[in-house]
MARDRENZA-694159 format. One record per atom (N, C-alpha, C): residue number from 1; residue in three letters; z, x, y. Coordinates in steps of 0.001 Angstrom, whole numbers, padded with zeros to 6 digits. Last residue first. Example, Ala and Ser with C-alpha at 12.3 -4.5 7.8 and 13.67 -1.06 7.14 Angstrom:
<rs>
{2, SER, {007080, 012850, -002250}},
{2, SER, {007140, 013670, -001060}},
{2, SER, {007870, 012900, 000030}},
{1, ALA, {007800, 013190, -005690}},
{1, ALA, {007800, 012300, -004500}},
{1, ALA, {007800, 013200, -003300}},
</rs>
This chain:
<rs>
{151, GLY, {-004780, 023000, 007142}},
{151, GLY, {-003458, 023201, 006555}},
{151, GLY, {-003518, 023806, 005186}},
{150, CYS, {-007002, 020425, 007923}},
{150, CYS, {-006451, 021716, 008296}},
{150, CYS, {-005076, 021827, 007654}},
{149, ARG, {-009022, 018774, 005498}},
{149, ARG, {-007917, 018812, 006433}},
{149, ARG, {-007499, 020237, 006731}},
{148, ALA, {-011077, 016440, 004041}},
{148, ALA, {-011024, 017802, 004562}},
{148, ALA, {-009921, 017820, 005602}},
{147, ASP, {-011652, 014528, 001070}},
{147, ASP, {-011040, 014723, 002384}},
{147, ASP, {-011154, 016183, 002751}},
{146, ARG, {-013136, 014398, -001281}},
{146, ARG, {-012599, 013148, -000722}},
{146, ARG, {-012016, 013299, 000666}},
{145, ILE, {-015544, 015592, -003427}},
{145, ILE, {-014861, 015877, -002171}},
{145, ILE, {-014437, 014547, -001540}},
{144, ILE, {-014992, 015421, -006908}},
{144, ILE, {-015723, 014901, -005762}},
{144, ILE, {-014900, 015176, -004505}},
{143, GLY, {-013793, 015977, -009334}},
{143, GLY, {-014333, 017082, -008560}},
{143, GLY, {-015186, 016647, -007385}},
{142, GLU, {-012542, 013878, -010522}},
{142, GLU, {-013897, 014189, -011000}},
{142, GLU, {-014534, 015335, -010228}},
{141, ALA, {-010164, 013621, -009125}},
{141, ALA, {-010086, 014037, -010528}},
{141, ALA, {-011455, 014403, -011106}},
{140, ASP, {-011101, 014915, -005839}},
{140, ASP, {-010487, 013927, -006734}},
{140, ASP, {-010553, 014444, -008169}},
{139, LEU, {-010189, 017453, -003444}},
{139, LEU, {-011063, 016937, -004501}},
{139, LEU, {-010333, 015866, -005313}},
{138, MET, {-010165, 018583, -000129}},
{138, MET, {-009428, 017859, -001163}},
{138, MET, {-010411, 017218, -002143}},
{137, ILE, {-010225, 021578, 001391}},
{137, ILE, {-011137, 020533, 000933}},
{137, ILE, {-010461, 019866, -000265}},
{136, SER, {-008684, 022970, 004082}},
{136, SER, {-008445, 022550, 002702}},
{136, SER, {-009383, 021395, 002394}},
{135, LEU, {-008897, 025664, 006187}},
{135, LEU, {-009511, 024389, 005835}},
{135, LEU, {-009267, 024118, 004359}},
{134, ARG, {-006674, 027268, 008394}},
{134, ARG, {-007173, 027163, 007024}},
{134, ARG, {-007712, 025751, 006783}},
{133, PRO, {-005545, 027275, 010938}},
{133, PRO, {-006965, 027626, 010816}},
{133, PRO, {-007531, 027488, 009408}},
{132, ASN, {-003524, 024683, 012216}},
{132, ASN, {-003676, 025669, 011151}},
{132, ASN, {-005160, 025992, 010981}},
{131, THR, {-003376, 022598, 013950}},
{131, THR, {-003266, 023935, 014533}},
{131, THR, {-003475, 025036, 013495}},
{130, PRO, {-003435, 020206, 012567}},
{130, PRO, {-004633, 020596, 013305}},
{130, PRO, {-004555, 021985, 013922}},
{129, ASP, {-002371, 019712, 009459}},
{129, ASP, {-001879, 020359, 010666}},
{129, ASP, {-003082, 020863, 011455}},
{128, PRO, {-001442, 017865, 006673}},
{128, PRO, {-002453, 018036, 007705}},
{128, PRO, {-001839, 018599, 008990}},
{127, ALA, {-000044, 019472, 003967}},
{127, ALA, {000312, 018707, 005161}},
{127, ALA, {-000761, 018934, 006219}},
{126, VAL, {-000563, 019293, 000777}},
{126, VAL, {-001224, 019901, 001917}},
{126, VAL, {-000935, 019018, 003119}},
{125, TYR, {001896, 019881, -001615}},
{125, TYR, {001276, 018894, -000734}},
{125, TYR, {000651, 019645, 000425}},
{124, GLY, {002170, 020947, -005087}},
{124, GLY, {002400, 020998, -003653}},
{124, GLY, {001636, 019932, -002903}},
{123, GLU, {-000304, 021480, -007562}},
{123, GLU, {001094, 021501, -007137}},
{123, GLU, {001172, 021558, -005619}},
{122, SER, {-003042, 019218, -008045}},
{122, SER, {-002504, 020550, -007770}},
{122, SER, {-001066, 020449, -007297}},
{121, GLY, {-004256, 016778, -008416}},
{121, GLY, {-003082, 017075, -009230}},
{121, GLY, {-002523, 018461, -009020}},
{120, PHE, {-007519, 017888, -007678}},
{120, PHE, {-006628, 016746, -007879}},
{120, PHE, {-005476, 017151, -008790}},
{119, ALA, {-007821, 021058, -005985}},
{119, ALA, {-008129, 020136, -007089}},
{119, ALA, {-007081, 019032, -007175}},
{118, VAL, {-008908, 022193, -003053}},
{118, VAL, {-007662, 021770, -003690}},
{118, VAL, {-008000, 020700, -004727}},
{117, PHE, {-010432, 024979, -001890}},
{117, PHE, {-010724, 023705, -002534}},
{117, PHE, {-009490, 023339, -003350}},
{116, ARG, {-010277, 026702, 001241}},
{116, ARG, {-009841, 026498, -000140}},
{116, ARG, {-010205, 025089, -000588}},
{115, LEU, {-010625, 029186, 003589}},
{115, LEU, {-011262, 027999, 003013}},
{115, LEU, {-010760, 027869, 001581}},
{114, ASN, {-010086, 031629, 004818}},
{114, ASN, {-009299, 030445, 005170}},
{114, ASN, {-009977, 029147, 004734}},
{113, ALA, {-013439, 032818, 004620}},
{113, ALA, {-012006, 033084, 004777}},
{113, ALA, {-011321, 031787, 005227}},
{112, THR, {-015995, 032167, 004829}},
{112, THR, {-015371, 031784, 003565}},
{112, THR, {-013875, 032068, 003602}},
{111, ARG, {-018057, 030851, 007527}},
{111, ARG, {-017039, 031745, 006957}},
{111, ARG, {-016621, 031266, 005569}},
{110, GLY, {-019530, 028879, 008621}},
{110, GLY, {-019813, 030244, 009065}},
{110, GLY, {-018794, 031245, 008543}},
{109, LEU, {-019481, 026238, 007959}},
{109, LEU, {-018310, 026800, 008628}},
{109, LEU, {-018597, 028165, 009234}},
{108, THR, {-022001, 026050, 006736}},
{108, THR, {-021692, 025183, 007878}},
{108, THR, {-020513, 025732, 008674}},
{107, LYS, {-021640, 027901, 004652}},
{107, LYS, {-022682, 028148, 005658}},
{107, LYS, {-022405, 027315, 006914}},
{106, ALA, {-019612, 026648, 003194}},
{106, ALA, {-019360, 027972, 003766}},
{106, ALA, {-020379, 028288, 004859}},
{105, ILE, {-021066, 024351, 002450}},
{105, ILE, {-019854, 024229, 003269}},
{105, ILE, {-019549, 025562, 003947}},
{104, ALA, {-023035, 025459, 000844}},
{104, ALA, {-023427, 024763, 002068}},
{104, ALA, {-022232, 024592, 003006}},
{103, ALA, {-021445, 026401, -001249}},
{103, ALA, {-022209, 027355, -000431}},
{103, ALA, {-022634, 026714, 000888}},
{102, ARG, {-020535, 023989, -002260}},
{102, ARG, {-019567, 024958, -001728}},
{102, ARG, {-020269, 025984, -000849}},
{101, THR, {-022953, 022932, -003132}},
{101, THR, {-022209, 022253, -002061}},
{101, THR, {-021200, 023203, -001439}},
{100, PRO, {-023669, 024770, -005192}},
{100, PRO, {-024536, 024590, -004018}},
{100, PRO, {-023810, 023909, -002846}},
{99, GLN, {-021319, 024480, -006961}},
{99, GLN, {-021612, 025725, -006260}},
{99, GLN, {-022567, 025537, -005074}},
{98, ASP, {-019727, 021222, -006333}},
{98, ASP, {-020399, 022217, -007173}},
{98, ASP, {-020745, 023445, -006327}},
{97, ALA, {-018160, 018911, -005678}},
{97, ALA, {-017837, 020244, -005177}},
{97, ALA, {-018430, 021306, -006094}},
{96, PRO, {-020212, 016069, -004969}},
{96, PRO, {-019489, 016908, -005934}},
{96, PRO, {-019273, 018305, -005351}},
{95, LYS, {-019510, 014032, -002049}},
{95, LYS, {-020402, 014879, -002851}},
{95, LYS, {-019588, 015685, -003850}},
{94, GLY, {-017711, 012753, -000455}},
{94, GLY, {-018355, 011963, -001501}},
{94, GLY, {-019317, 012764, -002364}},
{93, ILE, {-018373, 014650, 002397}},
{93, ILE, {-017458, 013710, 001761}},
{93, ILE, {-018240, 012854, 000764}},
{92, PHE, {-020191, 016129, 003791}},
{92, PHE, {-019895, 016557, 002424}},
{92, PHE, {-018956, 015602, 001681}},
{91, PRO, {-020446, 015268, 006419}},
{91, PRO, {-021582, 015090, 005513}},
{91, PRO, {-021290, 015432, 004048}},
{90, GLY, {-017795, 016038, 007473}},
{90, GLY, {-018196, 014649, 007258}},
{90, GLY, {-019360, 014481, 006291}},
{89, MET, {-017032, 018590, 008207}},
{89, MET, {-017142, 018302, 006780}},
{89, MET, {-017559, 016865, 006475}},
{88, LEU, {-016466, 019112, 010811}},
{88, LEU, {-017817, 019459, 010349}},
{88, LEU, {-018070, 019024, 008905}},
{87, PRO, {-013760, 018603, 011184}},
{87, PRO, {-014732, 017595, 011611}},
{87, PRO, {-016169, 017874, 011172}},
{86, ALA, {-012590, 021074, 010150}},
{86, ALA, {-012554, 019836, 009374}},
{86, ALA, {-013566, 018789, 009859}},
{85, GLY, {-012315, 023544, 011365}},
{85, GLY, {-013659, 023086, 011033}},
{85, GLY, {-013702, 021784, 010252}},
{84, CYS, {-009919, 024381, 012324}},
{84, CYS, {-010267, 024819, 010974}},
{84, CYS, {-011671, 024382, 010565}},
{83, THR, {-010050, 023382, 014921}},
{83, THR, {-009470, 024703, 014685}},
{83, THR, {-009898, 025248, 013330}},
{82, ALA, {-010704, 020778, 014899}},
{82, ALA, {-011824, 021723, 015020}},
{82, ALA, {-011350, 023157, 014816}},
{81, ALA, {-008735, 018965, 014976}},
{81, ALA, {-008846, 019731, 013736}},
{81, ALA, {-010052, 020668, 013756}},
{80, ALA, {-009014, 017448, 017168}},
{80, ALA, {-008176, 018633, 017315}},
{80, ALA, {-008239, 019515, 016071}},
{79, PRO, {-010412, 015246, 016242}},
{79, PRO, {-011162, 016295, 016926}},
{79, PRO, {-010345, 017567, 017148}},
{78, ASP, {-009976, 013920, 013138}},
{78, ASP, {-009181, 014377, 014280}},
{78, ASP, {-009954, 015486, 014993}},
{77, THR, {-011279, 013449, 010835}},
{77, THR, {-011409, 012427, 011871}},
{77, THR, {-010610, 012774, 013130}},
{76, LEU, {-010606, 015482, 009072}},
{76, LEU, {-011922, 015535, 009685}},
{76, LEU, {-012142, 014475, 010759}},
{75, THR, {-007094, 015855, 010004}},
{75, THR, {-008193, 015718, 009054}},
{75, THR, {-009514, 015716, 009798}},
{74, GLY, {-005028, 015841, 011833}},
{74, GLY, {-005263, 017073, 011086}},
{74, GLY, {-006386, 016997, 010072}},
{73, ARG, {-004338, 012400, 011605}},
{73, ARG, {-004056, 013673, 012268}},
{73, ARG, {-004307, 014861, 011338}},
{72, ALA, {-006863, 010185, 011128}},
{72, ALA, {-005693, 010757, 010471}},
{72, ALA, {-005510, 012156, 011043}},
{71, PHE, {-008770, 007327, 011793}},
{71, PHE, {-008138, 008538, 012312}},
{71, PHE, {-006926, 008923, 011484}},
{70, ALA, {-011339, 006299, 009632}},
{70, ALA, {-010011, 006003, 010183}},
{70, ALA, {-009333, 007302, 010595}},
{69, GLY, {-014624, 007452, 010639}},
{69, GLY, {-013606, 007026, 009687}},
{69, GLY, {-012300, 006759, 010393}},
{68, PRO, {-016796, 010206, 011505}},
{68, PRO, {-016467, 008773, 011462}},
{68, PRO, {-015408, 008481, 010398}},
{67, ALA, {-015394, 013275, 012822}},
{67, ALA, {-016226, 012580, 011843}},
{67, ALA, {-015861, 011098, 011863}},
{66, ALA, {-015292, 014254, 016296}},
{66, ALA, {-014653, 013894, 015026}},
{66, ALA, {-015660, 013212, 014112}},
{65, GLY, {-016367, 014650, 018795}},
{65, GLY, {-016097, 015827, 017976}},
{65, GLY, {-015442, 015524, 016645}},
{64, PRO, {-014891, 011864, 020299}},
{64, PRO, {-015898, 012933, 020415}},
{64, PRO, {-015476, 014166, 019615}},
{63, LEU, {-013683, 009511, 017855}},
{63, LEU, {-013459, 010318, 019038}},
{63, LEU, {-014531, 011396, 019117}},
{62, PRO, {-015634, 006768, 016612}},
{62, PRO, {-014900, 008026, 016419}},
{62, PRO, {-014754, 008775, 017743}},
{61, ALA, {-014917, 003432, 017776}},
{61, ALA, {-015871, 004531, 017578}},
{61, ALA, {-015087, 005827, 017395}},
{60, ALA, {-012741, 001221, 015999}},
{60, ALA, {-013096, 001995, 017180}},
{60, ALA, {-014104, 003079, 016815}},
{59, VAL, {-013432, -001754, 014451}},
{59, VAL, {-013118, -000353, 014226}},
{59, VAL, {-013613, 000423, 015442}},
{58, GLN, {-012032, -004967, 014528}},
{58, GLN, {-012988, -004039, 015119}},
{58, GLN, {-012517, -002614, 014863}},
{57, PRO, {-011756, -007788, 012389}},
{57, PRO, {-011206, -006553, 012947}},
{57, PRO, {-012315, -005642, 013453}},
{56, THR, {-012543, -011050, 013423}},
{56, THR, {-012968, -009922, 012601}},
{56, THR, {-012403, -008644, 013205}},
{55, ALA, {-009968, -013444, 013742}},
{55, ALA, {-010958, -012573, 014375}},
{55, ALA, {-011294, -011434, 013425}},
{54, THR, {-009549, -016779, 012527}},
{54, THR, {-009191, -015364, 012554}},
{54, THR, {-010322, -014573, 013199}},
{53, ALA, {-008160, -020009, 013117}},
{53, ALA, {-009311, -019106, 013125}},
{53, ALA, {-008823, -017661, 013196}},
{52, ALA, {-005765, -021463, 010899}},
{52, ALA, {-006156, -020986, 012222}},
{52, ALA, {-007338, -020029, 012093}},
{51, PRO, {-006470, -024033, 008498}},
{51, PRO, {-006004, -022689, 008851}},
{51, PRO, {-006522, -022283, 010225}},
{50, ALA, {-005568, -027463, 009111}},
{50, ALA, {-006594, -026448, 008829}},
{50, ALA, {-006046, -025074, 009200}},
{49, PRO, {-003090, -029537, 007583}},
{49, PRO, {-003560, -028742, 008723}},
{49, PRO, {-004567, -027683, 008273}},
{48, VAL, {-003888, -032514, 005971}},
{48, VAL, {-003392, -031158, 005772}},
{48, VAL, {-003919, -030307, 006923}},
{47, PRO, {-003066, -035713, 007455}},
{47, PRO, {-004003, -034683, 006998}},
{47, PRO, {-003317, -033324, 006839}},
{46, SER, {-001140, -038402, 006171}},
{46, SER, {-001230, -037309, 007143}},
{46, SER, {-002161, -036220, 006604}},
{45, ALA, {-001441, -040090, 003966}},
{45, ALA, {-001817, -040592, 005288}},
{45, ALA, {-001961, -039452, 006288}},
{44, GLY, {-000468, -039017, 001685}},
{44, GLY, {-001919, -039131, 001769}},
{44, GLY, {-002366, -039581, 003143}},
{43, GLY, {002210, -038792, 002075}},
{43, GLY, {001740, -039758, 001093}},
{43, GLY, {000243, -039955, 001144}},
{42, ASN, {004056, -037071, 003308}},
{42, ASN, {002748, -036587, 002881}},
{42, ASN, {002211, -037506, 001792}},
{41, GLY, {006678, -037792, 004010}},
{41, GLY, {005627, -037833, 005015}},
{41, GLY, {004283, -037313, 004589}},
{40, ILE, {008739, -038153, 002300}},
{40, ILE, {008736, -036899, 003060}},
{40, ILE, {007545, -036795, 003997}},
{39, ARG, {008071, -040672, 001261}},
{39, ARG, {009322, -040499, 001998}},
{39, ARG, {009315, -039222, 002819}},
{38, GLU, {005737, -040200, -000118}},
{38, GLU, {005696, -041079, 001051}},
{38, GLU, {006943, -040884, 001917}},
{37, ALA, {006750, -038570, -002149}},
{37, ALA, {005749, -038032, -001227}},
{37, ALA, {005661, -038884, 000031}},
{36, PHE, {008456, -040451, -003426}},
{36, PHE, {009020, -039240, -002829}},
{36, PHE, {008060, -038658, -001803}},
{35, SER, {006624, -042287, -004383}},
{35, SER, {007568, -042730, -003356}},
{35, SER, {008244, -041526, -002690}},
{34, LYS, {005295, -040590, -006221}},
{34, LYS, {004570, -041213, -005107}},
{34, LYS, {005522, -041650, -004006}},
{33, ALA, {007270, -039841, -008082}},
{33, ALA, {006627, -038825, -007252}},
{33, ALA, {005931, -039434, -006042}},
{32, ASP, {010002, -042290, -007969}},
{32, ASP, {008915, -041574, -008626}},
{32, ASP, {008261, -040615, -007625}},
{31, GLU, {013608, -042336, -007824}},
{31, GLU, {012286, -042597, -007263}},
{31, GLU, {011238, -041801, -008018}},
{30, THR, {015887, -041706, -009177}},
{30, THR, {015876, -043005, -008518}},
{30, THR, {014526, -043326, -007894}},
{29, PRO, {016239, -040311, -012422}},
{29, PRO, {015708, -040245, -011058}},
{29, PRO, {015608, -041644, -010454}},
{28, LYS, {019401, -040550, -014062}},
{28, LYS, {017981, -040900, -014042}},
{28, LYS, {017478, -040773, -012610}},
{27, GLU, {021693, -037966, -014848}},
{27, GLU, {021309, -039108, -014028}},
{27, GLU, {019803, -039315, -014085}},
{26, PRO, {022355, -037112, -018297}},
{26, PRO, {021979, -036783, -016926}},
{26, PRO, {021557, -038037, -016166}},
{25, GLU, {025265, -038194, -020119}},
{25, GLU, {023813, -038162, -019946}},
{25, GLU, {023478, -037818, -018507}},
{24, SER, {027936, -036617, -021937}},
{24, SER, {027422, -037351, -020780}},
{24, SER, {025909, -037186, -020672}},
{23, GLY, {028856, -035057, -023997}},
{23, GLY, {028457, -036421, -024309}},
{23, GLY, {027849, -037169, -023135}},
{22, CYS, {029642, -032630, -022884}},
{22, CYS, {028486, -032667, -023790}},
{22, CYS, {027980, -034079, -024016}},
{21, ALA, {031987, -033036, -021492}},
{21, ALA, {030757, -032869, -020714}},
{21, ALA, {029528, -032953, -021600}},
{20, ALA, {033841, -033028, -023524}},
{20, ALA, {033620, -034270, -022778}},
{20, ALA, {032325, -034192, -021987}},
{19, LEU, {033891, -030370, -024291}},
{19, LEU, {033342, -031375, -025204}},
{19, LEU, {033046, -032683, -024486}},
{18, ALA, {035112, -029232, -022047}},
{18, ALA, {033769, -028805, -022428}},
{18, ALA, {033118, -029825, -023349}},
{17, PHE, {037643, -030439, -022113}},
{17, PHE, {036742, -030682, -020977}},
{17, PHE, {035304, -030322, -021330}},
{16, ALA, {038578, -029337, -024512}},
{16, ALA, {038448, -030787, -024386}},
{16, ALA, {037516, -031137, -023238}},
{15, PRO, {038711, -026596, -024006}},
{15, PRO, {037730, -027103, -024969}},
{15, PRO, {037535, -028615, -024867}},
{14, LEU, {040852, -026702, -021934}},
{14, LEU, {039483, -026241, -021662}},
{14, LEU, {038470, -026729, -022693}},
{13, LEU, {043416, -027297, -022863}},
{13, LEU, {042599, -028377, -022307}},
{13, LEU, {041137, -027973, -022080}},
{12, ALA, {044510, -024864, -023577}},
{12, ALA, {044271, -025842, -024640}},
{12, ALA, {043376, -026974, -024146}},
{11, LEU, {044827, -023688, -021106}},
{11, LEU, {043878, -023091, -022058}},
{11, LEU, {043538, -024073, -023167}},
{10, LEU, {046879, -025290, -020114}},
{10, LEU, {045552, -025321, -019477}},
{10, LEU, {044477, -024730, -020393}},
{9, PHE, {048969, -024492, -021855}},
{9, PHE, {048552, -025896, -021803}},
{9, PHE, {047144, -026020, -021201}},
{8, LEU, {049223, -021803, -021215}},
{8, LEU, {048795, -022172, -022557}},
{8, LEU, {048297, -023607, -022601}},
{7, ALA, {050121, -022082, -018562}},
{7, ALA, {048867, -021379, -018817}},
{7, ALA, {048334, -021731, -020207}},
{6, ARG, {052581, -023325, -018996}},
{6, ARG, {051534, -024019, -018236}},
{6, ARG, {050166, -023389, -018497}},
{5, SER, {053942, -021314, -020338}},
{5, SER, {053630, -022536, -021077}},
{5, SER, {052566, -023359, -020337}},
{4, ALA, {054137, -019422, -018293}},
{4, ALA, {053426, -019082, -019524}},
{4, ALA, {053043, -020338, -020296}},
{3, ALA, {055713, -020700, -016411}},
{3, ALA, {054337, -020336, -016062}},
{3, ALA, {053519, -020027, -017309}},
{2, THR, {057599, -023415, -017925}},
{2, THR, {057433, -022067, -017396}},
{2, THR, {055953, -021789, -017116}},
{1, MET, {058960, -026479, -017058}},
{1, MET, {057886, -025820, -017763}},
{1, MET, {057680, -024449, -017116}},
</rs>
């Protein structure tokens, strides 16, 4: 028998094997759920372990000269950001960036130079840099002040 004829013979047998598998029935389970649970050791006799106790996370006090909140380099929570005045902006977070608030920010900083308000969706990224003297006030989509950062 040549290799080609053997290949044709095997191809002819494939449908027969497929049809033979269709008529077979799946095996019946040999145990029910209760006997399975007892076999693996959780038949109701062993208690479910209680979760381990957890500790409440502690937030560190802000560094001297920084606004309260989670530390982020170059932002109002970084005392090194005093270069641009970011730590002074804590009281303005969450307020609308309207004209009276902008005037109060300028008065708190003592300047209007190197001060910008960055609207939500503005092009580019303001990389926080505590050595940069420019203060960037970050606004959300509703014009609310959400962050202050040097850069």
